N, C-alpha and C positions, 0 to 999 in steps of 0.2 A: 541607432537606438537599441539598447539592450532591453528587450522585452520578453517576458516569460508568462505564458498563459497556462493556468492550471488544467485546462482542458487536455493538455498533453501529458498529464500524470496518469500512469496506469497502475492498476492493482493486479495482483496475481493470486494464485490458488491459496497461498497462506492467508492473504487478506480476506478472500472470499470465505475460506474455512473459518477463520477467527470470527469474522463479523456475522456470517450466517449462523454459526454455532451459538455465539453469544447473544445475538438478537433474536434467537428462537426459531430460525428457519430450519428446523431439525429434519424436515423431509429429505433434504439433500444429503444428509450424512448418517441417518440411522436406519436406512433400508435394511430390513431383515430383523429389526428389533423394535420392541415397544419401549418408549422412553418414560422414565420416571422423573419426578422433579425433586428428588432427594438431594441432588447436587445444590450446594449453597448458591453458586453463581446462577444456576438455572432458575432457582426460586426468585431471585431478585429480578431476573430478566423477564420471567413470566408476568410479574407485576408491571414492569415497564412497558410490556407489549400492549397493555390496555390503552396506551397513548398512541399506538401506531395506526390510528384511524386515517392518518394522512397518507399511508402507504399507497392505497389504491388510486388516489387522485393527486399524487405528489406534484405533477407538473402544473395542475390547476392552482394549487396552493402557492407554488413558487411564482407563478405569474401574478397572482393576487398580491403576494408580498412585494413583487417588483413595482406594481402599480402604486402601492402605498408608499414605497421608497421614492418613486418618481414624483408623486404628488407632494410629498413632504419636502423634497429637495426644491421643488418649484416654489412651494409656499414659504419656505425659509429663505428664498432668494440666494441660494448657495453660489450662484454665479459670481456674486460680489467677492467671494472668498477663493476664487480660482477654480471652481468646479464647472466643467462643461457638461451641460445637461441636454441629452437627446432622448427620444422616445425609447431607444434601445440601449442606451449606455449612460454611465456617469464616469467622467474622467477628471481626476484631480491632478494638477501640476503645481509644484512648489519651486520657485526660483531661488529660494534661500538655502537649498540643500547643500550647495557647495561650501558655503561659509560654515555650516554646521559640521560638515565632514572634515574641514581643515582644523577646526577646534578639537575635534575628537582625535585626529591624527597627531596633533601636537603633544598629546599625552601618551600615545601608544605607538609611536613610530617604529621602535625596534621590533616589537612583537608583530606589527603589521608587515614589516619587511620580511620576516621569516615566513609569515602566513602567505604572502604574495609569491615567494619562491616555491613554497610547497604546492601552491595552487597549480603551477605549471605541470609539475610531475603528477599531481593528483588528477589533472584533467585527462592525461593519457590513460591513467589507470581506470578512471571511471568510464571513459569511452570504451575501453577494452572489456570491462566488466559488463557494460550494457549490451555489447554485441555478443559476448559469450552467453549471457542469460537468454537473449532472444533466439540465437541460433541453436543453442542447446535445447531450448524449449520446443522449437520446431522439430528437432530430431526426436525428442521424447514423444511427440504426438504419433510418430510412425513406428518407433521401436519400443517405447515404454510409456504407453498412454496414461497409466496410473500416475506417472510423475509429471505429466503435462500440466502446466500452470495456466489457468484461464486468465486472460487479460481483458480489461475493458477500460473505457474512458470515463472518468468521474465527472458527471454532469448532474448537479442537483435537480431533482424532479424527473430526470430521464433514467440514468443508471443508479443514482442515489435516490431511493424512494422511501426509506424508513426515516421516521422522525429522529431517532438517535444518530443515525449515520449522517444525516444532513447537518444536525447540530454539531457533532464532533468535527465534521469537515469545515464548517464555517468558523469554528473556534480556532482551528489549526492553521488555516490558510493565512490570516494576517501575520501570525508569528513567523511562518516560513517565508513569506514574501518580504517582510521587513529585513530579515536576516540575509536573504539572498541579494536583494537590491542594495542593502547597506554595504555588503561585502564588495560588490562591484564598485560602489561609489567611493569607499574608503581607500581601496587600492588605486583607483583612478587619481584620487587626490595625492596619494603617495608618489605616483608617476608623473605628477604635475599636469594631469589632463583635467581640464575644467569640466564640471558637471553643470550643464545649462539648466536642466530641470529634473525633478524626480517626482514620482507619484504612483498612483494606482488607477485601475479602471475596472468597472463592473459592467459586463454585457449581459444583462438579465440574470442568467444563472452561471456565467463564466467570470473568472477573476484573473486579473493580470497585474503585474507590477513592472515598473520600468525606471531606469535612469537614462538620461539623454546626455551623453558627453558632447563636448564641442567637437564637431566632425573634423574640422581642420586640424585641431591639436591631436586628435586621436589618429588621424591619417599620418601625421608627421612623427608620431611617437615610434620608438624602437620596437622591433618585432617582439622582443621579450617582454616589453612593457605591456603591449597589447594582450599577449598571452596571459600575463598575470591578471590583468583586469577581467578578461573573459572567463578565466578559470576560477576566479574568486567566489562567484555566486554559488556554483554547484559545490565547491569545496566547503564553503561555510555550512551548507545544508547537511552534507555527509558528516562533517566533524560534529555538528550539533547532534545528529542522530547517534553518533558513537558515544557521546557523553550521556545522552538520554538512555541509550541501550545499557550503559554501565549501571545507571541507576535502576533500570528495570530488570537486571540480571536475577534478582531474587523473586521476581513475579512469574508465576507459572504461565500466565497468558503470553508472556514474551517468549517462552519456550516454544509455544505453538507457532509463533511467527518465524522463529529461527529454523524450524524444521524444513521449510521449503526454500531457504536461501542457498543458492549454489555456492560452492567452494568453501566458504568459511562458516556457514550455518551449522553444519554437522560438527565441526571442530569445537565451536562454542558450546553446543549442546553436550557433547561428550565430556567437556571440561567442567561445566558449571551446573549440569542437570543430571538427575537420575531418572531413567525412563521406567515407567511402571511395567510389571511383568505381564499385565493383561487387563481385561475389563471384568469387574466383579459382577456376578449374577445376584441380584437382590431377591428375586422370587421367580417362580415358574408359573406360567399360565396353565390352568387346568385343561386337560385333554389336548394339549398342544404337542407338536412334534418333539419339543424339548423334554416334556414330561415323559412321553412314550419312549424316548431314547435313553432316559435315565439321568438327565442333567439335574443337579440339585442347586438350591440356593447356597451361596457362598463359594461355589465353584468359580474359578477365574479363567475366562476364555483367553487362550494364548494364540490360537490360529483358527482360521476358517478356510477350508479348501486350500490348505498349505500357504495361506496368506498370513503373515505375522500380524497379530492384533496387540497394539499397545494402548490405543484409545479409540473413541467413537468414530473418528474419521477413517480408521483403517478397515471398517466393516465393508465387505463387498456387496454388490447388488445380487439378490437372490430371487429366484423365480418360484412361484407356487408349484408344488408337485415334485420338485427336484429333491434329491437327498444331498445335504451338505455334510462335509467332514469337519467336525468341530472338535478341536483339542482343548482340554481344560486342565488346570492344575488343581488337584484335590488332595489335601493333606500331604503336600510336598511330592505327590505322585502325578505324572502326566498320563491322562487318559484320553482316549479318542472315541467319539461317538458319531454314528450316522444319523443325522436329524432330518426328518421329512419336513419340508418347508410348507407352512400353511399360508393361505391368502389373508391379507389384512382385511379386517371388517369394513373399513371405509374405502378400500381400493383393492379389488380382487386380483389386480395384476401385480400388486406389490407383495413380495414374500416376507413372511415373518418366521423366525425360529420359535418364538413363543416364550419370551422372557421379559422380566423387568430388569433393567441394567443400571449400573452406576455410571453416570456421565461425568465423573470427575476428570479434570484436566490431567493427562498422563505424565506431565513433566514436573518433577519435584526439584527445586533449587537446592544445591548443596551448601549454599551460604545463606545467612539470614540477617545481614546487616540492616535490611529494611523488612519489617513484618507487614506484608501487604494484606493480611487477614483483617487488620484493623483500619485499613484505608478504604474509603468509600469506593464501591465498584466502578462508579462513573468516572472517578479520577483515574483509575487504572485504564479504562477504555479510552479516555481522552488522551492520556500519555501514549497509548499504543497507536492511536490514530496520528498523533503528532509525530511519532517516530516514523511510521510508514510513509506519511506524506513528505516529511523532510528528506528521508533517505531516497525515496524514488524520484522526487522532483530533482534532487541533485544528480542521481545516476542518469535519468532519462534526458535531462537537459544537456548532457554531453554527447548525445547522439547527433551525428552530423546531418541535421535537417535545417532548412532555410531559416526558420524563426527561433531556433534553439542555439544555445551557447556552442554546442559541438560544431555546428555549421560554420560559425564565425571563427572558431578555434582552428579548424582545418584550413579555411580560406586564408587566414593570417599566415599560416605556416608556408603555404605554397605560393602566396602572392609575391610577385616580382621575381620569382625564381624562373618562371616561364612566362610566355606572352599572355596578355590579358585574355585573348581568345582561348588559349590552351587552358588557362585557369578556369574559365567558364565551362569548358567542356568537361574537365576533370570533376568540377563541383557538381555538374548535372549528373554525371555518372554515379558519384558518391551519394547524392541525394536520392537518385532512383533506387540504388541498391538498398539504402537504409529504409526507404519508404516501403519497398517490397517486403523486407524482413519484418518490419513493424506491422504492416498491413496483414501479412500472412499470419502472424501471431493472433491478431484480433479475429481474423476470419476463421481460423482453426478453433478458436475458443468458442465461437458461436456455433460452429459445426458440431462440436463435442457436446455442448450443454444447452444449445438454443439461446434464446434471449434470457439473460439473467440480470437481476438488479441486486443492490445491496441495501 
């Protein structure tokens, strides 16, 4: 059975940064500065945060929601419609999926054939990219910790605790799962492998989709046919993310996401975005280190302690009592000041320079075929969530782990080339290596930042 649980989708630093910044968890990124709400995005989000009463008790609300869903399913007797109802899960299976897939295939066979062939190549590329990302991330923890990307598992009520995050996640998951499982199914139909059932499952706060091919037909299929079917799901997610990314290219929020994507993120940023020169000072706090040092309103901060500053996320952690080297741009001249760091009024251990700053997003798109200033902010956030979930479910699903596409992909390649016992031993070794790499990323994330939620 090709089954995919969203519990295995990870977020990284760009997601944490984007979501924390945009949902108002500014403590994580504005250390050393006092935040103003003059940024348009920030104003909108400050209002939305009034609804975040759910944050502190998210798991309780998720469990209450599950009880309501369970009772409603029982009351409506959904068992009659193919829904298997248990205290901890709802599983829906549809036996008519195969006939629907055959009808769709009859109209799109040529395109699906090209897509199926591409899926095999894409499978190798996505697996390689996933390993590169995880291994490079481990390296960054030890040699360039500022570039280390925190990873976590997205579980509503546990790691997803804010109302907007849970809402965007729940809206995105059905779209991503339908595309993923639909791609598996349509390519299976192309390869004349019958799909017995297809459906979805909810395990309280976890979500999964599946298509169940006829095992005998799948086992008898050619190796290349199996690889096409297995690689199709992840490929469809990444291709959808590419299309969605093209639409989002003129959205400054998408620029923040691209900043932390290895290999191609920087290339896209340099091609389609202009990076701000620094962060604008809106006003100076009286009697602060900034005032005593000679900083003025309308100065643009370009570096702090030799760390380049382009946006709010670039600001380093500062300790009260230390003197920070702050470079600013004033009337086209670069000036440098030694600023004594003051303690924050609400947290004496947190250092402040003593300014009110502009928190505008530092990325300005060079094209304007879509004017996002006239689009509701929640639409932008939903599309950003949809992009992240689709892209990373695709990439992570190609990791060679037992319940993921990548595990089946590698198993299919080496199967029958060596003895069954040797296949099992090789797969166990690959699984163990992948699990250690993945587990180390999670462990290092919590060692760096402690327990964090979105």
